[in-house]
C-alpha positions in Angstrom: -184.4 68.5 -21.7 -182.9 65.8 -23.6 -182.0 62.4 -22.2 -178.1 62.1 -21.2 -176.2 60.7 -23.7 -174.2 57.4 -21.6 -170.6 57.5 -21.6 -169.0 54.6 -24.2 -166.6 52.0 -21.8 -163.4 52.5 -23.4 -161.9 49.0 -25.1 -160.2 46.7 -23.3 -156.5 46.0 -23.8 -155.7 43.1 -23.1 -151.3 42.2 -21.7 -150.5 38.8 -21.1 -148.6 38.4 -17.9 -146.2 35.0 -17.5 -147.6 32.7 -15.0 -144.7 32.4 -13.5 -143.7 36.2 -13.1 -142.7 37.1 -9.4 -143.0 40.3 -7.1 -142.0 43.3 -7.7 -142.9 42.6 -11.3 -146.0 41.0 -10.5 -148.4 41.1 -7.5 -151.3 38.5 -7.3 -153.8 37.1 -4.7 -156.6 34.6 -5.3 -155.1 34.0 -8.6 -155.6 37.7 -10.0 -152.8 40.1 -10.7 -152.8 42.9 -7.8 -149.9 44.8 -8.3 -146.2 45.2 -9.2 -144.0 47.1 -11.9 -145.3 45.0 -15.2 -149.0 46.1 -14.2 -148.0 49.7 -13.5 -146.7 50.0 -16.8 -149.8 48.2 -18.2 -152.5 50.5 -16.1 -150.4 53.7 -17.1 -150.2 52.7 -20.9 -153.8 51.9 -21.2 -155.1 55.6 -18.8 -153.1 57.2 -21.5 -153.9 55.7 -24.8 -157.8 55.1 -23.6 -158.3 51.5 -23.3 -159.5 49.5 -20.0 -156.7 47.1 -19.0 -157.0 43.7 -18.5 -154.6 41.0 -16.9 -154.0 38.0 -17.9 -151.9 34.7 -16.5 -150.6 32.4 -19.1 -147.8 29.4 -19.1 -145.0 30.0 -21.1 -145.0 27.6 -24.2 -148.3 29.5 -24.9 -146.9 33.2 -24.7 -145.5 33.8 -28.2 -149.2 32.1 -30.0 -151.5 34.2 -28.0 -149.6 36.9 -29.1 -149.8 36.1 -32.6 -153.2 35.0 -32.7 -154.8 37.9 -30.9 -155.6 36.4 -28.0 -153.2 38.7 -26.1 -153.0 42.3 -27.3 -149.5 43.8 -25.2 -147.5 41.8 -23.3 -144.9 44.6 -20.9 -141.4 44.1 -19.2 -140.1 41.7 -22.0 -136.8 41.4 -24.4 -137.3 40.5 -28.2 -134.2 37.9 -27.2 -137.1 36.3 -24.8 -139.6 36.2 -27.2 -137.8 34.5 -30.3 -140.7 34.1 -32.1 -142.7 37.7 -32.0 -141.5 39.9 -35.1 -139.0 42.2 -33.9 -140.9 45.1 -35.8 -144.0 44.7 -33.0 -141.6 45.6 -30.3 -141.5 49.3 -29.1 -139.7 51.9 -27.9 -137.5 51.2 -25.1 -138.6 51.0 -21.4 -136.7 50.3 -18.8 -132.6 48.9 -19.4 -132.4 45.9 -17.1 -128.7 44.1 -15.8 -128.4 40.9 -15.5 -126.3 40.2 -12.2 -124.8 37.7 -10.2 -126.0 37.4 -6.4 -124.6 35.5 -4.1 -124.7 34.7 0.1 -123.3 37.5 1.8 -121.0 34.9 4.3 -119.3 33.8 0.6 -118.7 37.4 -0.9 -114.7 37.9 0.5 -114.0 34.6 -1.5 -116.4 35.1 -4.5 -115.5 38.3 -5.6 -115.4 38.4 -9.3 -117.0 36.1 -12.1 -113.7 34.2 -12.5 -114.2 32.9 -8.7 -117.2 31.0 -9.9 -115.3 28.7 -11.9 -116.5 25.2 -11.6 -119.8 26.4 -9.4 -123.1 26.0 -9.5 -124.6 29.0 -11.0 -129.0 29.5 -10.1 -130.8 30.1 -12.9 -134.9 30.4 -14.9 -135.7 26.9 -16.6 -136.4 27.8 -19.9 -134.7 31.7 -19.7 -132.2 32.9 -22.6 -129.1 34.9 -20.6 -126.9 36.9 -22.5 -124.1 35.9 -25.2 -121.6 35.4 -22.0 -123.5 33.6 -19.5 -125.0 31.4 -21.9 -121.4 30.4 -23.1 -120.6 30.5 -19.9 -123.1 27.5 -19.2 -122.1 25.7 -22.5 -118.3 25.4 -22.2 -118.7 23.7 -18.2 -117.1 26.9 -17.0 -120.6 27.4 -15.1 -122.8 24.6 -14.0 -126.3 25.7 -14.8 -128.6 24.7 -12.0 -132.7 25.8 -13.3 -135.4 26.6 -11.1 -138.9 27.6 -11.9 -138.8 30.7 -10.0 -136.7 33.5 -8.6 -138.1 32.8 -5.3 -136.8 29.2 -5.8 -133.6 30.0 -6.8 -133.5 32.6 -4.1 -134.1 29.9 -1.8 -131.7 27.7 -2.9 -128.6 30.4 -2.3 -130.4 30.3 1.1 -130.1 26.8 1.3 -126.7 26.5 -0.2 -127.8 24.7 -3.3 -126.4 27.0 -5.3 -123.0 28.7 -5.2 -124.9 32.2 -6.8 -127.7 32.7 -8.8 -128.8 35.0 -11.7 -130.8 37.9 -11.4 -132.0 41.0 -12.8 -130.6 44.8 -10.7 -134.1 45.3 -9.8 -135.1 42.0 -8.2 -131.6 42.8 -6.5 -132.5 45.7 -5.0 -136.2 44.5 -4.5 -134.8 41.9 -1.9 -132.0 43.5 -0.4 -134.7 46.5 0.4 -133.6 48.1 4.1 -135.4 46.1 6.6 -137.7 44.1 4.8 -138.0 40.2 4.2 -140.2 38.1 2.2 -141.3 35.4 4.6 -139.6 32.0 4.0 -139.3 32.6 0.5 -136.4 35.2 0.3 -133.2 35.9 2.4 -133.5 38.9 4.9 -132.3 42.2 4.3 -128.0 42.4 4.5 -127.9 38.2 3.5 -127.0 38.8 0.1 -124.5 40.8 -2.2 -124.3 41.4 -5.8 -120.8 41.2 -7.8 -119.8 44.4 -8.7 -119.4 43.5 -12.7 -122.9 43.0 -14.4 -123.3 40.1 -17.1 -124.8 41.6 -19.8 -128.5 44.5 -20.2 -130.9 44.2 -22.0 -133.7 46.5 -23.2 -136.8 45.7 -21.6 -140.1 46.9 -24.1 -143.7 45.7 -25.0 -145.0 43.4 -27.6 -147.3 44.2 -29.1 -150.0 42.0 -31.2 -150.5 42.2 -34.8 -154.7 42.5 -34.1 -153.5 44.6 -31.3 -156.4 48.0 -31.4 -153.7 49.8 -29.9 -152.0 51.0 -32.4 -147.8 51.3 -32.6 -147.5 54.5 -33.1 -149.8 55.1 -30.2 -147.7 52.4 -27.9 -144.5 54.2 -28.7 -145.2 57.7 -28.2 -147.0 56.8 -24.4 -144.0 54.7 -23.9 -142.2 58.3 -24.9 -144.0 60.4 -22.9 -143.4 58.1 -19.7 -139.8 58.4 -19.6 -140.0 62.4 -20.6 -141.5 62.8 -17.0 -139.9 60.4 -15.1 -143.1 58.2 -15.0 -141.2 55.1 -15.5 -138.0 55.6 -13.7 -140.8 56.7 -10.6 -142.9 53.4 -11.2 -138.9 51.2 -11.3 -138.0 53.5 -7.7 -141.5 52.1 -6.1 -141.7 47.9 -7.0 -137.7 48.1 -6.2 -138.3 49.5 -2.8 -141.9 48.2 -2.1 -141.7 46.2 1.1 -143.5 42.1 0.6 -146.9 41.8 1.8 
C-alpha cells in the first residue's frame, strides 16, 4: 500500500473588521468574531474560493493602511465612500445596497414625520463616519445639529435617554433593532419604541475591498459575489442577520 498523501490546509484569507462594529454586522465573544452578517459573508466567500477565513479586528485609523500594506486581505461590507484612500479598482462588484434612514422615538413620531421636522434638532451620528451628500450638507449648514457617538449602541442609548431627537442608521440596523418581541438588553430600546422616518436619506452599495497583495484575485472575488447574489445567498444572509435575536 502506498501512504495516503495528507490534504493541504487551505490558505488563510485575512478579513479586516472595524473594532467598533456591532450586531447585526458583527457579533463578538471574548474579543473574537463569532457571528454577524460580515462574518457570514466572509465565510461564504472563503468557502467558495477555497480559503480559510481569519477575522482581524482593527481601529479605523489603521484600516486603509493595513489593506494597502497587505496586513489584511479583504474588508467586506464597506462602501468606497467610507474608504476613500483605497483604490476604487480594488472594490468588488456590489454585495448589498444599504439605505441610510432616520430613527426617532415612537412617542415623537406624530410630530417628527418628515426630514423638515428635524430642522434645528440634534441628530445622532457615528464619529468619523461620512454620510450621503445631502446629510453632510444638512450638518454643515446647521440644518441639523450633529451629535457624534462612537458606536451604534451609543446612539440608540442616547435616543432612548432623550439626548438626541433622531439618529442616523441603516435600514438593516433599524430592522434588527425593531425585531419582533426582542430586546438587546440595556443598550437598545425594546420592540415598538422606535419609528423610522419614511424618507430614506441616501443609499450606498456595500462591497469588498481587496488588498493589492491579497491571495484572492479580483476575478475570483467578483465571481463569488456574483454567484452569491444570483443564488439568493446574499439576500438570505441579510434577512437572517436582520431578524436574529440578540444574545
